[in-house]
C-alpha positions as CSV (number, residue, x, y, z in Angstrom):
1,M,84.6,137.1,135.3
2,K,80.7,136.7,135.7
3,G,78.5,133.8,135.1
4,F,74.8,133.9,134.2
5,S,72.6,130.7,133.3
6,K,69.1,129.7,133.1
7,T,67.8,126.4,134.4
8,G,67.5,123.3,132.6
9,N,69.8,121.8,129.9
10,G,70.6,124.4,126.7
11,L,73.2,126.0,125.1
12,S,76.4,127.4,126.7
13,A,77.8,130.9,125.2
14,L,80.9,132.5,125.8
15,I,81.0,136.5,125.5
16,V,84.4,137.9,124.9
17,D,84.1,141.7,125.3
18,D,85.8,144.5,127.3
19,D,83.0,147.0,127.1
20,D,80.6,146.7,129.8
21,V,77.5,148.3,128.0
22,D,77.8,146.3,125.0
23,R,78.4,143.1,126.9
24,E,75.1,144.0,128.9
25,R,73.3,144.6,125.7
26,L,73.8,141.4,124.0
27,I,73.3,139.4,127.3
28,R,69.9,141.0,127.4
29,M,69.2,139.8,124.0
30,L,70.5,136.3,124.9
31,R,68.2,136.1,127.7
32,R,65.1,136.7,125.4
33,C,66.1,133.9,123.0
34,P,63.5,131.1,123.0
35,R,66.5,128.6,123.8
36,D,67.7,128.2,127.3
37,I,71.4,129.6,127.2
38,S,73.9,129.6,130.1
39,I,75.9,132.6,129.6
40,T,79.9,133.2,130.6
41,E,81.6,136.5,130.5
42,A,85.1,137.3,129.8
43,T,86.0,140.8,129.8
44,S,89.8,140.6,128.6
45,H,91.8,138.6,126.4
46,A,93.7,136.9,128.8
47,E,90.5,136.3,130.8
48,A,89.1,134.4,127.7
49,M,92.4,132.4,127.2
50,T,91.9,131.1,130.7
51,L,88.6,129.9,130.5
52,I,89.1,128.4,126.9
53,R,92.2,126.3,128.3
54,K,90.0,125.0,131.4
55,P,89.6,121.4,131.1
56,A,86.1,121.4,132.1
57,S,85.1,124.5,129.8
58,H,82.3,123.8,127.4
59,F,80.8,126.2,124.8
60,D,78.4,126.0,122.0
61,I,78.8,129.2,120.8
62,V,81.2,132.1,121.1
63,F,80.7,135.9,120.4
64,L,83.9,137.5,120.3
65,D,84.8,141.3,120.1
66,F,88.2,142.2,117.9
67,G,89.3,145.2,119.9
68,L,90.3,144.1,123.7
69,Q,92.8,146.2,125.6
70,D,95.3,143.6,126.0
71,G,95.0,142.0,122.8
72,D,93.3,141.3,119.2
73,G,89.9,138.8,119.7
74,R,90.8,137.2,116.7
75,D,93.9,135.6,118.1
76,L,91.5,133.7,120.1
77,I,90.5,131.7,117.4
78,P,93.2,128.9,117.0
79,A,92.8,128.2,120.7
80,I,88.8,128.0,120.6
81,R,89.0,125.7,117.7
82,D,91.8,123.4,119.7
83,E,90.6,123.5,123.0
84,I,86.8,123.7,123.0
85,D,85.5,122.4,119.4
86,P,86.9,122.5,116.0
87,D,83.4,123.0,114.9
88,C,82.4,125.7,117.8
89,P,80.4,128.6,116.1
90,I,82.1,131.8,116.4
91,V,80.1,135.1,115.8
92,A,82.1,138.5,115.4
93,V,80.5,141.2,117.7
94,T,82.6,144.2,117.0
95,G,82.1,148.1,116.8
96,N,84.4,148.1,113.5
97,S,81.8,147.6,110.6
98,N,84.5,147.8,107.7
99,E,83.5,145.9,104.8
100,Q,87.1,144.1,104.5
101,I,87.3,143.2,108.0
102,A,83.7,141.3,107.9
103,V,85.1,139.5,105.0
104,D,88.7,138.8,106.3
105,S,87.0,137.7,109.8
106,I,84.8,135.1,107.9
107,K,88.1,133.8,106.0
108,S,89.7,133.6,109.5
109,G,86.9,131.0,110.7
110,M,84.5,132.9,111.9
111,T,81.1,131.9,111.1
112,E,79.1,135.2,111.6
113,F,79.9,139.2,111.5
114,L,77.8,141.5,113.5
115,A,78.1,145.1,113.7
116,K,77.4,146.3,117.1
117,R,76.1,149.7,116.1
118,Q,73.4,147.9,113.8
119,L,73.0,145.0,116.2
120,S,69.4,143.7,116.7
121,Q,67.7,140.9,118.6
122,E,66.7,139.2,115.0
123,Q,70.6,139.2,114.1
124,V,71.4,137.7,117.3
125,L,68.7,135.0,117.0
126,A,69.5,134.1,113.7
127,S,73.4,134.1,114.2
128,I,72.6,131.4,117.0
129,E,70.5,129.2,114.7
130,E,73.1,129.3,111.7
131,G,75.6,128.5,113.8
132,I,74.0,125.6,115.4
133,A,73.3,124.4,111.9
134,W,76.6,124.9,110.7
135,R,78.2,123.0,113.6
136,K,75.7,120.2,112.9
137,Y,76.7,120.2,109.1
138,R,80.4,120.2,110.1
139,Q,79.9,117.4,112.6
140,E,77.9,115.3,110.0
141,L,80.5,116.0,107.5
142,R,83.2,114.7,109.9
143,R,81.4,111.7,110.9
144,A,80.9,110.9,106.7
145,E,84.8,111.4,106.4
146,E,85.7,109.2,109.4
147,E,83.2,106.5,107.8
148,L,84.3,106.9,104.6
149,T,88.3,106.6,105.7
150,H,87.3,103.7,107.6
151,R,85.4,102.0,104.9
152,S,88.2,102.8,102.3
153,L,90.7,101.2,104.5
154,H,88.8,98.1,105.5
155,D,87.4,95.1,103.8
156,P,83.5,95.5,103.8
157,L,83.0,91.6,104.6
158,T,85.4,91.2,107.1
159,D,86.1,94.6,108.6
160,L,89.8,93.6,108.5
161,P,92.4,96.3,107.3
162,N,92.3,96.1,103.3
163,R,94.9,95.7,100.9
164,T,95.5,99.7,101.0
165,L,96.2,99.8,104.6
166,F,98.1,96.6,104.7
167,F,100.8,98.1,102.3
168,D,100.6,101.2,104.4
169,R,101.6,99.3,107.5
170,L,104.3,97.3,105.7
171,G,105.9,100.1,104.4
172,Q,105.9,101.5,107.7
173,C,107.4,98.5,109.2
174,C,110.2,98.2,106.5
175,A,111.0,101.7,106.9
176,R,111.7,101.1,110.7
177,A,113.7,98.0,109.8
178,R,116.1,99.8,107.8
179,R,116.4,102.8,110.4
180,H,116.7,100.5,113.5
181,G,117.0,96.9,112.4
182,D,113.6,95.7,113.7
183,S,112.6,92.3,112.8
184,F,109.2,91.1,111.8
185,A,107.4,88.6,109.6
186,V,105.5,89.0,106.7
187,L,102.7,85.9,106.3
188,M,100.6,84.9,103.1
189,V,97.6,82.9,103.7
190,D,95.5,81.2,101.3
191,L,92.4,79.1,102.1
192,D,92.1,75.7,100.8
193,R,88.7,74.0,99.5
194,F,87.4,77.3,99.9
195,K,86.2,77.4,95.9
196,E,84.2,74.0,96.7
197,I,82.2,75.6,99.7
198,N,81.4,78.5,97.4
199,D,80.6,76.1,94.2
200,S,78.6,73.5,96.4
201,L,76.9,75.8,99.2
202,G,76.8,79.1,97.6
203,H,78.1,82.8,98.4
204,A,76.3,83.2,101.6
205,A,78.3,79.9,103.0
206,G,81.6,81.4,101.6
207,D,81.1,84.9,103.2
208,L,80.3,83.4,106.4
209,T,83.5,81.2,106.0
210,L,85.3,84.2,105.4
211,T,84.1,86.2,108.3
212,V,84.6,83.4,110.8
213,I,88.2,83.1,109.8
214,A,89.0,86.8,109.9
215,Q,87.3,86.7,113.4
216,R,89.7,84.0,114.5
217,L,92.8,85.3,113.2
218,R,92.3,88.7,114.4
219,S,91.3,87.5,118.0
220,H,94.4,85.1,118.2
221,L,96.9,87.9,117.3
222,R,98.5,90.8,119.2
223,E,97.4,94.3,119.1
224,V,100.8,95.2,117.5
225,D,100.4,92.6,114.8
226,T,98.2,93.2,111.5
227,V,95.7,90.9,109.9
228,A,94.6,92.0,106.4
229,R,92.2,90.7,103.7
230,L,93.8,91.2,100.3
231,G,91.0,89.9,98.3
232,G,89.1,86.6,97.7
233,D,90.3,84.0,100.1
234,E,93.7,85.6,100.6
235,F,94.7,87.1,103.7
236,A,98.3,88.7,104.9
237,V,99.6,89.1,108.2
238,I,102.5,91.0,109.8
239,L,103.8,89.6,113.1
240,Q,105.8,92.3,115.0
241,A,109.3,91.1,116.7
242,I,109.6,87.6,115.1
243,D,113.4,87.1,115.0
244,S,114.0,83.4,114.0
245,T,112.5,80.7,111.8
246,E,111.5,78.6,114.9
247,L,108.9,81.3,116.2
248,A,107.8,82.2,112.7
249,L,107.0,78.3,111.9
250,K,105.3,78.1,115.5
251,M,103.0,81.1,115.0
252,G,102.4,79.9,111.5
253,R,101.1,76.7,112.6
254,K,99.0,78.1,115.2
255,L,97.3,79.9,112.6
256,T,96.8,77.0,110.3
257,D,95.3,75.0,113.3
258,L,93.0,78.1,113.8
259,I,91.6,78.0,110.0
260,E,91.4,73.9,110.3
261,Q,88.9,74.3,113.0
262,P,85.0,73.6,111.4
263,V,82.9,76.5,110.6
264,A,79.1,76.0,111.5
265,C,76.9,76.8,108.3
266,G,73.3,76.0,109.0
267,N,73.3,71.9,109.4
268,H,76.9,71.9,107.9
269,M,80.2,71.9,109.2
270,L,82.7,73.4,106.6
271,N,86.3,72.1,106.9
272,V,88.6,74.5,105.6
273,G,92.3,74.5,105.6
274,G,95.3,77.0,105.0
275,S,98.4,77.2,103.3
276,I,100.9,79.5,104.5
277,G,104.3,81.4,103.0
278,I,106.3,83.2,105.5
279,A,109.0,86.1,104.6
280,L,111.3,87.2,107.6
281,C,112.8,90.7,107.7
282,P,115.8,91.5,107.3
283,E,116.8,88.2,106.2
284,M,114.7,88.3,102.9
285,G,115.0,92.2,102.6
286,T,113.6,95.3,103.7
287,A,111.5,96.3,101.0
288,A,107.7,95.7,101.0
289,Q,107.5,94.3,97.5
290,T,110.3,91.9,98.2
291,L,109.0,90.7,101.1
292,L,105.7,90.0,99.9
293,S,106.9,88.2,96.8
294,A,108.8,86.0,98.7
295,A,106.2,85.2,101.0
296,D,103.8,84.6,98.1
297,D,106.4,82.1,96.6
298,A,106.7,80.3,99.8
299,M,102.8,80.3,100.2
300,Y,102.7,78.6,96.6
301,L,105.4,75.9,97.7
302,A,103.1,75.4,100.8
303,K,99.9,74.5,98.6
304,R,101.9,72.1,96.5
305,G,103.7,70.4,99.3
306,I,102.7,68.3,102.6
307,D,104.1,71.1,104.9
308,K,101.2,73.8,105.0
309,V,103.7,76.3,106.5
310,V,107.0,77.0,104.3
311,I,109.6,79.8,105.3
312,A,111.1,81.5,102.2
313,T,114.8,81.1,101.6
314,D,117.0,82.8,98.4
315,S,117.0,79.5,97.1
316,Q,113.2,79.3,96.5
317,T,111.9,80.0,93.2
318,R,108.1,80.0,91.9
319,P,108.1,78.7,88.3
320,G,105.9,80.6,85.8
321,P,104.8,84.1,86.9
322,S,108.0,85.7,87.2
323,L,109.1,84.5,83.7
324,D,105.9,85.5,82.4
325,R,106.0,89.1,83.8
326,K,109.4,89.5,82.1
327,G,108.1,87.6,78.7
328,M,105.2,90.4,78.9
329,L,107.5,93.2,79.1
330,V,109.3,92.1,76.1
331,E,106.2,91.6,74.1
332,L,104.7,95.0,75.3
333,E,108.0,96.6,74.1
334,N,107.7,95.1,70.7
335,A,103.8,96.0,70.5
336,M,104.9,99.5,71.1
337,S,107.3,99.4,68.3
338,C,104.8,98.1,65.9
339,D,101.9,100.3,67.5
340,A,99.9,97.5,68.5
341,V,98.8,99.0,71.6
342,D,95.2,100.3,71.8
343,W,93.2,102.9,73.7
344,H,89.4,103.0,74.4
345,W,87.5,106.2,75.0
346,Q,84.7,106.3,77.6
347,P,82.5,109.5,77.6
348,K,82.0,111.5,80.7
349,V,78.7,113.5,80.1
350,E,76.4,116.0,82.1
351,L,73.8,114.0,83.7
352,R,70.8,116.1,83.0
353,S,71.4,116.9,79.5
354,G,73.7,114.2,78.4
355,R,76.1,116.5,76.8
356,V,79.5,115.2,76.4
357,L,81.9,116.8,79.0
358,G,85.1,114.9,78.0
359,F,86.6,111.4,77.5
360,E,88.7,109.2,79.6
361,V,91.4,107.0,77.9
362,L,91.8,103.5,79.0
363,V,94.7,101.3,77.7
364,R,93.9,98.0,75.9
365,W,96.4,95.5,74.6
366,R,96.0,92.1,73.5
367,H,99.1,89.7,74.0
368,P,100.5,88.2,70.6
369,S,99.0,84.4,72.1
370,G,95.3,86.4,71.3
371,A,94.4,86.6,75.0
372,P,93.5,90.3,76.3
373,V,95.8,91.3,79.1
374,P,93.6,92.8,82.0
375,A,94.3,96.3,82.2
376,D,95.1,96.2,85.8
377,Q,97.6,93.6,85.3
378,L,99.3,95.4,82.7
379,I,99.5,98.7,84.5
380,H,101.0,97.0,87.8
381,T,103.4,95.5,85.8
382,V,104.6,98.1,83.8
383,E,104.7,100.3,87.1
384,Q,107.4,97.9,88.6
385,S,109.4,98.0,85.5
386,P,112.0,100.1,83.9
387,L,109.5,100.2,81.1
388,L,107.5,102.8,82.8
389,E,108.8,106.2,81.4
390,S,108.9,104.8,77.6
391,F,105.3,103.3,78.0
392,T,103.9,106.5,79.5
393,N,105.7,108.7,76.7
394,H,104.4,106.4,74.2
395,C,100.9,106.3,75.5
396,L,101.0,110.4,75.7
397,N,102.3,110.6,72.3
398,K,99.6,108.6,70.9
399,V,96.8,109.8,72.8
400,L,97.7,113.5,72.3
401,G,97.7,112.6,68.5
402,Q,94.5,111.2,68.4
403,F,92.9,114.0,70.3
404,A,94.7,116.7,68.2
405,Q,93.0,115.3,65.1
406,I,89.4,115.5,66.5
407,Q,89.6,118.3,69.2
408,D,88.0,120.8,67.1
409,R,84.9,118.3,66.2
410,I,83.8,117.4,69.8
411,D,82.9,120.6,71.3
412,E,84.8,121.7,74.5
413,A,85.3,118.2,75.7
414,T,88.3,117.4,77.5
415,I,90.7,114.2,77.6
416,A,91.6,112.6,80.9
417,I,94.9,110.2,80.9
418,N,95.5,108.2,83.7
419,I,99.3,108.7,85.2
420,S,101.5,106.9,87.3
421,A,102.5,108.9,90.7
422,R,106.2,107.6,89.9
423,M,106.0,109.6,86.5
424,L,105.2,112.7,88.4
425,E,108.2,112.2,90.6
426,R,110.4,112.6,87.7
427,A,111.4,116.3,87.2
428,K,112.3,115.8,83.5
429,F,109.2,114.4,82.7
430,I,107.4,117.5,84.0
431,E,109.6,119.9,82.3
432,N,109.0,118.2,79.0
433,L,105.1,118.3,79.4
434,P,104.5,121.6,77.6
435,Q,106.8,121.1,74.7
436,L,105.1,117.7,74.4
437,I,101.7,119.1,74.4
438,A,102.6,122.0,72.2
439,R,104.0,119.6,69.8
440,H,100.7,118.0,69.2
441,G,98.8,121.2,69.2
442,V,96.6,120.5,72.1
443,N,95.3,123.1,74.4
444,P,96.7,122.0,77.5
445,R,93.4,123.4,79.5
446,R,91.6,120.5,77.7
447,L,94.0,118.2,79.0
448,I,93.4,116.3,82.5
449,F,95.8,114.0,84.3
450,E,94.0,111.3,86.7
451,L,95.6,110.1,90.1
452,T,94.7,107.8,92.5
453,E,94.1,109.6,95.9
454,T,97.0,107.1,97.3
455,A,99.3,108.6,95.2
456,L,98.7,112.3,97.0
457,I,99.2,110.9,100.3
458,A,102.1,109.0,99.6
459,N,104.3,112.2,99.4
460,P,102.2,115.1,99.9
461,A,105.3,117.8,99.8
462,Q,105.9,116.6,96.3
463,A,102.7,116.1,95.1
464,Q,101.9,119.6,95.8
465,R,104.9,120.9,94.1
466,V,104.0,118.8,91.1
467,I,100.3,119.9,91.2
468,E,101.5,123.4,91.0
469,R,103.6,122.9,88.0
470,L,100.8,121.2,86.4
471,R,98.4,123.9,87.1
472,E,100.6,126.6,85.8
473,N,100.8,124.8,82.6
474,G,97.1,124.8,82.5
475,I,96.9,120.9,83.0
476,G,93.9,119.7,85.1
477,L,94.2,117.3,88.0
478,S,91.4,114.7,88.8
479,I,91.4,111.9,91.7
480,D,90.2,108.9,90.7
481,D,88.8,106.4,92.7
482,F,87.9,108.9,95.4
483,G,86.9,106.9,98.3
484,S,89.0,103.5,97.8
485,G,92.2,105.0,99.1
486,F,93.2,107.4,101.9
487,T,90.4,109.6,101.6
488,S,90.7,112.7,103.4
489,F,88.7,116.0,102.6
490,G,91.4,118.0,103.8
491,Y,93.7,117.4,101.0
492,L,90.8,119.0,98.4
493,R,91.6,122.0,100.1
494,E,95.7,121.8,100.1
495,F,95.8,120.8,96.6
496,S,94.6,122.4,93.4
497,I,92.4,119.8,92.2
498,S,89.9,120.3,89.3
499,E,87.9,117.2,89.5
500,I,87.2,114.2,91.8
501,K,85.6,110.9,90.6
502,I,83.5,108.9,93.2
503,D,84.8,105.6,93.4
504,R,82.0,103.2,91.5
505,S,82.0,101.0,94.9
506,F,80.0,103.8,96.4
507,I,77.7,104.4,93.1
508,S,77.1,100.5,92.5
509,R,74.7,100.7,95.7
510,F,73.9,104.0,95.7
511,T,69.8,103.8,95.3
512,E,69.7,101.6,98.4
513,S,72.4,102.9,100.6
514,R,71.6,106.1,102.9
515,F,75.3,106.7,103.5
516,D,76.4,106.8,100.1
517,Q,73.6,109.1,99.1
518,S,74.7,111.3,102.5
519,L,78.2,111.2,101.2
520,V,77.4,112.3,97.5
521,N,75.3,115.0,98.9
522,S,78.0,116.4,101.3
523,L,80.7,116.0,98.4
524,V,78.5,118.1,96.2
525,V,77.9,121.0,98.8
526,L,81.8,120.6,99.5
527,C,82.8,120.7,95.7
528,E,80.4,123.4,94.8
529,N,82.0,125.6,97.8
530,L,85.9,124.7,96.2
531,G,84.8,125.0,92.8
532,I,85.9,121.6,91.9
533,S,84.0,119.1,89.3
534,L,82.3,116.0,90.8
535,V,81.8,113.1,89.0
536,A,80.3,109.8,89.7
537,E,81.9,106.7,88.2
538,G,79.9,103.3,87.4
539,V,76.6,105.0,86.6
540,E,74.8,102.2,84.9
541,T,70.8,102.4,85.7
542,P,68.5,105.3,84.8
543,E,67.6,105.1,88.7
544,T,71.2,105.7,89.5
545,Q,71.5,108.9,87.3
546,Q,68.1,110.3,88.0
547,L,68.9,109.9,92.1
548,L,72.6,111.5,91.2
549,T,71.1,114.3,89.2
550,T,68.4,115.2,92.3
551,L,71.5,115.4,94.9
552,G,73.3,117.6,92.6
553,C,76.0,115.6,91.2
554,N,75.8,116.7,87.6
555,A,78.5,114.7,85.6
556,G,79.0,110.9,85.4
557,Q,80.3,108.0,83.3
558,G,79.8,104.2,83.5
559,Y,78.3,101.5,81.1
560,G,74.9,102.8,81.6
561,I,75.8,106.1,79.3
562,C,78.3,104.4,77.1
563,R,81.0,101.7,77.6
564,P,84.7,102.4,76.5
565,M,85.0,102.7,72.7
566,P,87.7,102.6,70.0
567,Y,89.1,105.9,69.0
568,E,87.7,105.1,65.8
569,D,84.2,105.0,67.1
570,V,84.5,108.3,69.2
571,L,83.3,110.8,66.2
572,P,80.5,108.4,64.7
573,W,79.5,108.1,68.4
574,M,79.2,111.9,68.7
575,T,77.6,112.4,65.3
576,Q,74.7,109.9,66.1
577,R,74.2,112.0,69.0
578,G,74.5,115.2,67.1
579,D,77.3,116.3,69.6
580,A,80.2,116.4,66.7
581,T,80.9,119.8,65.0
582,P,80.8,119.4,61.0
583,Q,83.9,118.5,59.2
584,H,83.8,122.2,57.5
585,R,84.1,124.1,60.9
586,L,87.8,122.4,61.4
587,R,90.7,125.0,61.6
588,A,93.4,124.7,59.3
């Protein structure tokens, strides 16, 4: 093993080649580079592996020959990625210039392929600069992913875990409780008098209050515990190893004391109280939703009573909402039988030309009392009920029937339907899909199912099997609200995804946020390389639309383009824009 270096700080290069002449020739070229390069040589596979595994080893770039006497140089690639740097540029310098080998080398993780016979100074220089640029891009992409992951799992105001991360941790705690009998407590925390602060002093004072309360809760809990902001002035806490009512009450009262300490806001001292409901595991069950409901019911009683900390018991009932949910399901079932559930269509367009690419179908239902039921409340209620399968089948039959009537008049536009991850776990549903689609005469390649990204992460193996079945039947898969859940660029490679939709929370502040612009730019490059369509949700202004187009995001939807419209308005809207195909072109 020989080492060569220049003075000063610069790049560190590793050359792995057992041919002395070829190695010396490459070293001379590296020494003539304008960059300051420290060079380390390995003359065998074994010597290279020893260098790579040394804890103190660091290399900015590796030049690797394949035909080593004691092994194939390509076998070193995983070790380089694992031991040195996952983004370290690896340049193949080999005497075998077969074109297929070059292609396979790039696929195996190398950043450049150079043939020894045609090796030149210019090629070596270019490979170094391109390798450095590649590593910088990869590192920026990784930082963006880490930042995006953090933001998707934390509340932007308080930096506490958000609802998504809280439910994940609660699920893990419940799993441990079922396996090993671990005890813990779930606390639902609701602030008192918070609305008065917002109304009298404004949202800035409200935000300050939430931030201060969040900091107090976090600083007075153990590292093993979790405190999250679920939304508004509602917090949730998981306390580990709480095995008695007395200890749970003691911790709850400690937290209410913290909350009740005044909050300094300018010339005002703000007095906030807190109501806490506590559910103990396993006494109240070992299912996440059961514990949360019990803690929520107890918190409701705390808000109505004198004691601001209430422990959930089996005898407690919260009047109203549970009955309302059951009543709503009965009314919804009646609405389906009477064909009283509606769907609104929101177009997805090519941002530069305005051409309609497809429609997302959104469920709408008005309660018999006359009040519209919020879509998220409706979906959440249905997903947790036995009505899910019949509701899903009703939706698919209705929407596919509507689409079949106009599919020949809306050019090649697709139809996107949101689907529950729980339905994709049902083998019968997947098996019956092709027949259902064929019965309506719809081309499956014009059908897209939209899933949230957390649905993929919950059971990746099952998700992959289902996605493969969908792809085999020509059905596309879109990841909705990308960035709001367990975001990982990794699953974009692992799953056969046709489209991702950037969550509207990133687009809403897009023109002012450099980070969000960098994120979109990175996603554009990544999606182009992977052949995935990229759609921006929540496009509301011409400025946002123009900037998205400039960065290369070519598709979008939002109120600035068109609000969701009743099915009956789709063709008139298309005709007004000049996009609808004339009636006489309909096929029999």
